[in-house]
N, C-alpha and C positions, 0 to 999 in steps of 0.2 A: 498641295501640287495643283499645277492648273488645269481641270477637265476644258475642254474645248467638245464641242459635237457642229457635228453638220444638221444643218435643216435641208434637206434633199426630196428633189420630186416631179412629176410632170409641171407643166408648165399653167396656172390657176387650180392651180390643187388647194389653194390655201394655207402657201407658208410662207408667206408674210405675212398672214391676218395672225396667225402661231409664235410666230416671230417675235410682233408688236404685244401681245399679251405676257410676252417673256421678261421682256426686254424693254426701259422705258427708252431704248434705241429704235426711230417709230421707221420701219421700213415703207416705202410707198408703193400700195394694195390699187393694186388699177384693176380691170378686164380686159388681161391683153399679155398676146406673153415677151418673155422679159424684158416685164415688169423688171426687177430684178435686176441688171447690170449690174457692177459691184458686189461683189458680197459686204450683206451688213452686218459688222460686229457691236455685238450685247455682251456685257459682263452681268449678271443676277446672282441676287443671293440662294444660299442654302435653307431654306423655310426649314429648322428646326428649335421646337420646344423646347429642348432638353438647353439648348442657348438662354430659351427667355426665362425658364425656371435658377439657371448660376445667376445671371443677371441681377437678378430678384431678387437674393440669397446675398450676392458680391455687392450687390450694389454700386459696378465697375465705374469708369471716368470714360473708359471706352468699349463700345461689341465690336467685335471683329467676327461677322458671318464668313463662310467657308463660298465659295462663289463657282461659276461654268461655265465659260466663256459660250453663245449661242451663233453658233454663222449663215447666217439669212442669204443660199449660196442659188444661182442663179436656176432656174428652170432647164433640167434635158430636155432634150429632143432624138428620135431616134435618128442613128445617125454619127448618134457625138465619137464614139470610140475615133470615127474619119474625119472628126474636125465637122462636123453640119451642125447648124444654130449657134452655139458658146462652148460648146461641146470643150474644147482643150483648156477650154479657163477652170469651165466644171469642175474639168476633173485634178487640175494643178489644188485650186479652193479643198476638195471634197480629201485631199491627199492628206494635206497639212492633220485632220483632226485627227479625235482620239475613237472617238465612232459617229454614226449613221443617226438621226431620226431622220427616218424616208416616210413622207405625211403621204398618204392616198384618199381622194376623192369620197367619200363615202355618200356622198347626198348629190338627190337630181336639183336644179334649180337652172331654166328656162334663162334666166338674165347674166348667169357668166357661166363665158363657154366653156367649152371644154377639146380638148386640143387636136384630141379625137372624135368630134361628134358627137358624145354619147358617154356614158356614166360605167366602166368595168377599171371596179380596182387591181382585180387577178393580171386584166394585162399590164398598167401603169406598170405596174410591178416587174412585170416583165420586161414593157420595155427600160426602166432604169438596170436592172439588174443584167441583160444580156448587152446591155451599152458597157456598163464594169468588167462584164467579165470578159467582154471583146481587150478593153484595159487593156486587164488583166495576161489576159494572152499572150497580145507582144510582149507585155517586160517580160517573162515567164519563159517567151524562144528567147529571148534580147540575152537574159541570165545562161544560160542553155549550153549556148553558143560559147559565151565567153569561159564557163566555172566548165566547159570539155575540151576549150585551149587546153586552160589554165592545169587541169591532172594530165592529159596527158602530154603535155611538154613539159611542168616542172612537178612533174608524180608529189601532186602538192596532194594529201589524204583530205584538205580542209572542201578542196577544190572538188572533188570527187566525191562527197557527203553532200553539199549542195548545190552540185547537178544533179543525186540523184531523190533529190528533196525536191526540185527544182522541176524536175520527170515526173514527180507524179503531182505534183501542181494543174501537170499541163494537162495531163493525163481525166485531173477531174472538173479543169477547164471546155476542153474538150466536149466535153458530156452536156455541157451547157445546165454546168452546177457548179454555186459558187465554190469558193477558196475553201475559208470558212468550212465546209462539209466533210474538206476532211479530217480524219482523224488521227491527233499525232501524240506521238508522248512530248511531256514539259519540253524537252530539251530539241526538238526536231521544231516547236509551237515561236520557243525564244529565236530561234534562229532563221526562224521566215523571215520575221519580225525586219529584216533585213532586203526584206523580198520591196516592203512595202507597196503593199498588191489591197486596191481599193474590196475589194468582196471579204477579204481577211480580214476587214472592221465591223466588231459587234454594232449591230445593224439593231433599233428601236424599230416598231409600223408605232403611224399614227393614221386611229381611221377617221377622218374628220365629216360628220354627219354633224346636222342639221338640231338647231334645239331641240324639238319633239325623240328622237336618239344617243339623247345623250345618256340616259341611268342603264337603257334597257339592247342599243344598238339597233342590228335593222339587217334588212337580206345584202345590204353589199358586205358590209363585218361584217355577218360566219361568212361570205366567199371568202376573204381574205382568212379569215382561224382552219376554215380548209384548206388553202392555201398553201400558208407556214404552217401549220402544226407538228410538221417534225424537221424544221430546224428546231434551229434553242436562241432564242429568241425573246422581246419581249414584243405586248403585244397593248397599245392605248386608248378606247374610245371615248376622241374630247371632240366641244364640239366649238372651234375656233371663236366664230364669230361670235357665241353666245361667251368665252371666254374675253373675247376685246369689249364685253359692253360688260363684264364682273371686275375686268381692271380698270376701267374708267368712273367705279365706283370710291369715292372718295373716301369712309369710313367700313372699316371692320363690319361693324353690326349689319352697314347695310348691304356688306357681305355676305355676310350669313346670313340674311333674307334675302336675297335672289336663291343661290345655293338650296333654301327648303325649302322651295318654293319648286324644282324642279327635280327637289330628292336624293340629292348630291350633298356628302358631306364636309367634301371640301375640292376647293379648287382644281381641274383636270390637270393644270399648268405646278403647280405641286405635284400628283403623282406622279408628272409626264418629269421632275427631276427625279427623285422617290428612283422610278422606275433605271433613267438614266446613269446611277450608283451603284441601283445591282446589275444592269446590268456589265459594269467595270469594277463588278469586286470592290468599290471601293463602301471607308467605313470610313466614322468620323473621333475625335480626342479631343477633348477642352484642355485649354489651360484656361487661371482667371484666378483672381481676385480683386482686390481693392484698387487695382489703377485701370485691368482690363483684363476682359473678360471674350475668349476667344477660338472658335471653332480650323479641325486642325482635317484635311480631308486625306488617308493614307489607305494602300492599297489592303485589305485581308491577309495576315502574314506576319505583312509589316514587324520586324524585332526591332527591341527599346529605341538602339543606337541609329538606326533607321531613319524613325522615327522622331530623335532628338533631328537629325538632319535634315527635315523639313520645313525646322524652323531656323534650324542658321546651323551650315557647314559644319564651322566650331563646335557645337553641339555633338554632332558625330564623333566627330576627329581626335573630343576630347573625351569620350562619352564617359562616365564613371560609375554613378546610378539611373536609374529612373527611383519616383518616389510615387507609387499611382496610388489611388484610389478609385474603391468605382460609385457612379453617378445615383447608384441610390442612396447607395452611403453617404455623399455627401447629401444629397437632400433630406433626405431623414436626421439629420443628425445639424446637419445646417451651417456647416460650417469648418476652415481644414480643422483649423483646432479641436475642435472639439470630433474630430475623426480619431485624429492627433493621440488625444485621449483619450477616445476607446478602442485604440487598438486596432483602427482600418485603414492603418497607412502602411502600405505594402513597402517592401525595400526589393526592389528585381532589376534582375540582372545585364549582360549582354543578348541573352537569349533571349530575355521574355518577346512576349506574339503579343503584342498591343488588342486589345477588344476594342469593341465597336463603344463609346461611349465613356471610354478610362477616362480619368480627369490625370494631368502629367503634370511632376515637376523633377526639373534633368538638372543634374549636377553635372558635372564636369573641368575638366584644367586644362589648358592647349600656351 
């Protein structure tokens, strides 16, 4: 399954620099607002040491990691919900993403202009929150009118339920809160997706700091932590400019040496990718053999037939069973045949819930 994350934030907070770290596609990076006008799109591989280990064991002809699509979206300003700046374009682009990576400037630099003249990440966060909430309120008010008419004229029970759900969202949004703060049952949460609300998307806050603050953060990071403590979200501290320098290094050894000098155990962008997975409840299963070792992304709780369908719809439609090997068993024993001889291959049916790291082989007939 393809995961699409949108990088958002005010102008000049480091969105394009972070994008350049993540993707082989290079967004222009300059010291003026709206440097990024068309959304830059890059596809990046998800780092996974387990896939590397499987390739060492099976030595396949082809290795295919799972990927994330990253979109660098034009900077937003006050009034975007009313079309100010590049507001309408910004909001249309963000609506198409699965999750939001909200970059906040947490560093001081007189050479990089802040659109509001001073560094205050909480204020910046509130500006974007307010614009997205205003746009969602407009969306919800339109939906309320629609569902109210359908419920009254057609006596439609679904329309009545959707009207009631939309009314709950309206109350929350009018209080200056994001839609994601509304506590919903699983059934209502599924129904709410039909509203396509911007503030109902999972969000990850990325505090963009200077190199000296990459490991321990700074006063601006502490401000953000306090502001988001009641949100169900992820928060990462990344020095985007430093990450850009790391990305330019050619060898793994050079990168590790640089990280050691900074007191870091891995690049911040790797942590960001893993945090995005956690935010969306995503996991990975593998298929492996002499021809190909491959990682596949699935939502936690997915059952075997639906996991098979990620490879091809025919696999789900004609699902018979799944042969499952635990990653630790595969690595310990060194091959599929050894796992079979040791009785470490489980035969699972349609109700099997796939686990992170499972090595799968599907039997199907169509």
